[in-house]
GULUMNU-130186 format. One record per residue (C-alpha): residue number from 1; chain; x, y, z. Coordinates in Angstrom, 1 decimal. Example, Ala and Ser with C-alpha at 12.3 -4.5 7.8 and 13.67 -1.06 7.14 Angstrom:
// residues 2
1  A  12.3  -4.5  7.8 .
2  A  13.7  -1.1  7.1 .
END
This chain:
// residues 198
1  A  72.6  183.6  91.6 .
2  A  74.0  186.3  93.8 .
3  A  76.7  188.7  92.4 .
4  A  79.1  187.3  94.9 .
5  A  78.9  183.9  93.2 .
6  A  80.6  185.2  90.1 .
7  A  83.1  187.5  91.8 .
8  A  83.3  191.3  92.1 .
9  A  83.9  193.4  89.1 .
10  A  83.3  197.1  90.1 .
11  A  85.9  199.2  88.3 .
12  A  87.0  196.6  85.8 .
13  A  84.8  197.4  82.8 .
14  A  86.0  197.5  79.2 .
15  A  84.6  198.3  75.7 .
16  A  86.0  197.6  72.3 .
17  A  84.8  198.1  68.7 .
18  A  86.4  196.3  65.7 .
19  A  85.5  195.4  62.1 .
20  A  86.5  192.8  59.5 .
21  A  88.0  193.6  56.2 .
22  A  86.0  193.1  53.1 .
23  A  84.7  189.5  53.6 .
24  A  84.3  187.5  50.4 .
25  A  81.3  185.8  48.9 .
26  A  80.4  182.3  49.9 .
27  A  83.0  182.2  52.7 .
28  A  82.0  180.8  56.1 .
29  A  83.9  180.5  59.3 .
30  A  85.2  182.6  62.2 .
31  A  85.0  186.3  61.9 .
32  A  85.7  187.2  65.6 .
33  A  87.5  185.3  68.4 .
34  A  87.7  186.5  71.9 .
35  A  89.6  184.5  74.5 .
36  A  90.6  184.5  78.2 .
37  A  94.1  183.0  78.2 .
38  A  94.9  183.8  81.9 .
39  A  94.1  182.1  85.2 .
40  A  93.9  185.1  87.6 .
41  A  90.7  186.7  86.3 .
42  A  87.5  185.8  84.5 .
43  A  85.7  187.5  81.8 .
44  A  82.0  188.3  82.2 .
45  A  80.5  189.2  78.8 .
46  A  78.0  192.1  79.1 .
47  A  77.2  192.8  75.4 .
48  A  78.2  191.6  72.0 .
49  A  76.6  193.3  69.0 .
50  A  77.1  192.9  65.2 .
51  A  76.5  195.2  62.3 .
52  A  77.2  194.8  58.6 .
53  A  77.0  196.5  55.2 .
54  A  77.4  195.2  51.7 .
55  A  80.4  196.4  49.7 .
56  A  80.0  194.7  46.3 .
57  A  76.7  194.1  44.6 .
58  A  75.6  190.5  44.5 .
59  A  73.1  190.9  41.8 .
60  A  70.8  188.5  43.6 .
61  A  69.5  189.0  47.1 .
62  A  70.0  186.2  49.6 .
63  A  70.1  185.5  53.4 .
64  A  73.2  185.2  55.6 .
65  A  73.5  183.9  59.2 .
66  A  75.8  185.2  61.9 .
67  A  76.2  182.9  64.9 .
68  A  78.0  183.2  68.3 .
69  A  79.4  180.1  70.0 .
70  A  81.1  179.5  73.4 .
71  A  84.6  178.0  72.8 .
72  A  85.8  175.7  75.6 .
73  A  89.3  174.2  76.0 .
74  A  90.5  177.2  73.9 .
75  A  94.1  176.4  74.7 .
76  A  95.8  177.8  71.5 .
77  A  94.8  181.1  69.8 .
78  A  93.4  181.2  66.3 .
79  A  95.4  182.3  63.3 .
80  A  95.1  184.8  60.5 .
81  A  93.3  188.1  60.5 .
82  A  94.4  190.8  62.9 .
83  A  95.3  190.1  66.6 .
84  A  94.2  193.4  68.3 .
85  A  96.7  194.9  70.8 .
86  A  95.0  195.6  74.2 .
87  A  97.5  196.9  76.7 .
88  A  98.0  199.7  79.1 .
89  A  95.0  202.0  79.2 .
90  A  93.4  200.5  76.1 .
91  A  89.7  199.9  76.2 .
92  A  89.4  200.9  79.9 .
93  A  86.2  202.6  81.1 .
94  A  88.2  204.0  84.0 .
95  A  92.0  204.8  83.9 .
96  A  92.7  203.5  87.4 .
97  A  91.6  199.9  86.7 .
98  A  94.0  197.1  85.7 .
99  A  94.9  196.5  82.0 .
100  A  92.6  194.0  80.3 .
101  A  93.5  190.3  79.9 .
102  A  91.2  189.8  77.0 .
103  A  92.7  188.6  73.6 .
104  A  90.8  189.5  70.4 .
105  A  91.3  188.4  66.8 .
106  A  89.2  189.7  63.9 .
107  A  89.1  188.5  60.3 .
108  A  90.4  190.6  57.5 .
109  A  89.5  189.1  54.1 .
110  A  89.2  185.4  55.0 .
111  A  88.0  183.3  57.9 .
112  A  90.2  183.0  60.9 .
113  A  92.1  179.7  61.6 .
114  A  90.5  177.9  64.5 .
115  A  93.3  177.4  66.9 .
116  A  92.6  174.7  69.5 .
117  A  89.1  174.8  70.9 .
118  A  85.8  172.9  71.2 .
119  A  82.8  174.9  70.2 .
120  A  79.4  174.1  71.8 .
121  A  77.2  172.1  69.5 .
122  A  74.7  175.0  69.3 .
123  A  75.1  178.8  69.1 .
124  A  73.9  181.0  72.0 .
125  A  73.1  183.9  69.6 .
126  A  72.0  184.1  65.9 .
127  A  71.3  187.0  63.5 .
128  A  69.6  186.1  60.2 .
129  A  70.0  189.0  57.8 .
130  A  69.4  189.9  54.2 .
131  A  72.3  190.0  51.8 .
132  A  71.1  192.8  49.5 .
133  A  71.5  192.7  45.7 .
134  A  73.0  196.2  45.6 .
135  A  76.2  197.6  47.1 .
136  A  76.4  200.0  50.0 .
137  A  73.3  198.7  51.8 .
138  A  73.0  198.0  55.5 .
139  A  72.6  194.3  56.3 .
140  A  72.6  194.5  60.1 .
141  A  72.0  197.6  62.2 .
142  A  74.1  196.8  65.3 .
143  A  71.9  194.3  67.1 .
144  A  72.9  192.1  70.1 .
145  A  74.1  188.6  69.6 .
146  A  74.2  188.6  73.4 .
147  A  73.2  191.1  76.1 .
148  A  73.5  190.4  79.9 .
149  A  71.1  192.0  82.3 .
150  A  73.3  193.0  85.2 .
151  A  71.1  192.3  88.2 .
152  A  70.8  189.7  90.9 .
153  A  68.9  187.6  88.5 .
154  A  71.0  188.3  85.4 .
155  A  72.2  185.2  83.4 .
156  A  76.0  185.8  83.1 .
157  A  78.3  184.3  80.5 .
158  A  81.6  183.9  82.5 .
159  A  84.7  182.8  80.7 .
160  A  87.4  181.1  82.8 .
161  A  91.0  180.5  81.6 .
162  A  91.1  179.0  78.0 .
163  A  87.4  179.8  77.3 .
164  A  86.1  182.3  74.8 .
165  A  83.5  183.3  72.3 .
166  A  83.6  182.8  68.5 .
167  A  81.4  184.6  66.0 .
168  A  81.0  182.9  62.7 .
169  A  79.4  183.6  59.4 .
170  A  77.6  180.2  59.2 .
171  A  75.7  180.9  56.0 .
172  A  77.9  182.9  53.6 .
173  A  77.2  185.8  51.4 .
174  A  75.8  185.1  47.9 .
175  A  78.0  184.6  45.0 .
176  A  79.5  187.9  43.7 .
177  A  78.9  189.9  46.9 .
178  A  81.2  191.1  49.6 .
179  A  80.5  192.8  53.0 .
180  A  82.2  194.2  56.1 .
181  A  81.1  193.2  59.6 .
182  A  81.5  195.2  62.7 .
183  A  81.5  194.2  66.4 .
184  A  81.0  196.0  69.7 .
185  A  82.0  194.2  72.8 .
186  A  81.6  195.2  76.4 .
187  A  82.9  193.1  79.3 .
188  A  84.0  193.1  82.9 .
189  A  86.9  191.2  84.5 .
190  A  86.1  189.5  87.8 .
191  A  88.1  188.1  90.7 .
192  A  87.0  185.3  93.1 .
193  A  83.5  184.0  93.6 .
194  A  82.4  180.4  93.9 .
195  A  81.4  180.1  90.3 .
196  A  84.0  182.4  89.0 .
197  A  86.8  180.0  89.5 .
198  A  86.3  177.8  86.5 .
END
């Protein structure tokens, strides 16, 4: 696939870091939602990483699973948590570029409401991590759920209008434990292109 097939994106690069609140034990569901709600540009995801640390001791070690899914027909935003404000020069890698169109919602102390969307049956990225028995321990050291190789042969994840990505805790923390999850997102916003139109 040539770069022209997914549009041009030079000068439209963005980066964002965010974190949940203290996520409770045994809770599963959406921790992060990113969505393209507009028709005039597409989102090409470059990198999505996750990190986590325990806050409250579980007493018993266990395993948790973090999974990333493509959300299609994402026509209504999720609810709950914090809807991050991205406007003006926020998150730009170059001041001269356009303001970002991406919408981002991150959980605080409970899973996010779904909104209206259809998730793919299978995730495109998983992290299986230990949930330690003691507090203050690293669970995940900022590893990619997705990383795009930007080249003529890169495999892009391109989000058209009303498409997005959802990161879920699909296997919850053990009883008695709590943790905070962090996310680092890099993306470009593209115009035109045969396959960038939907």
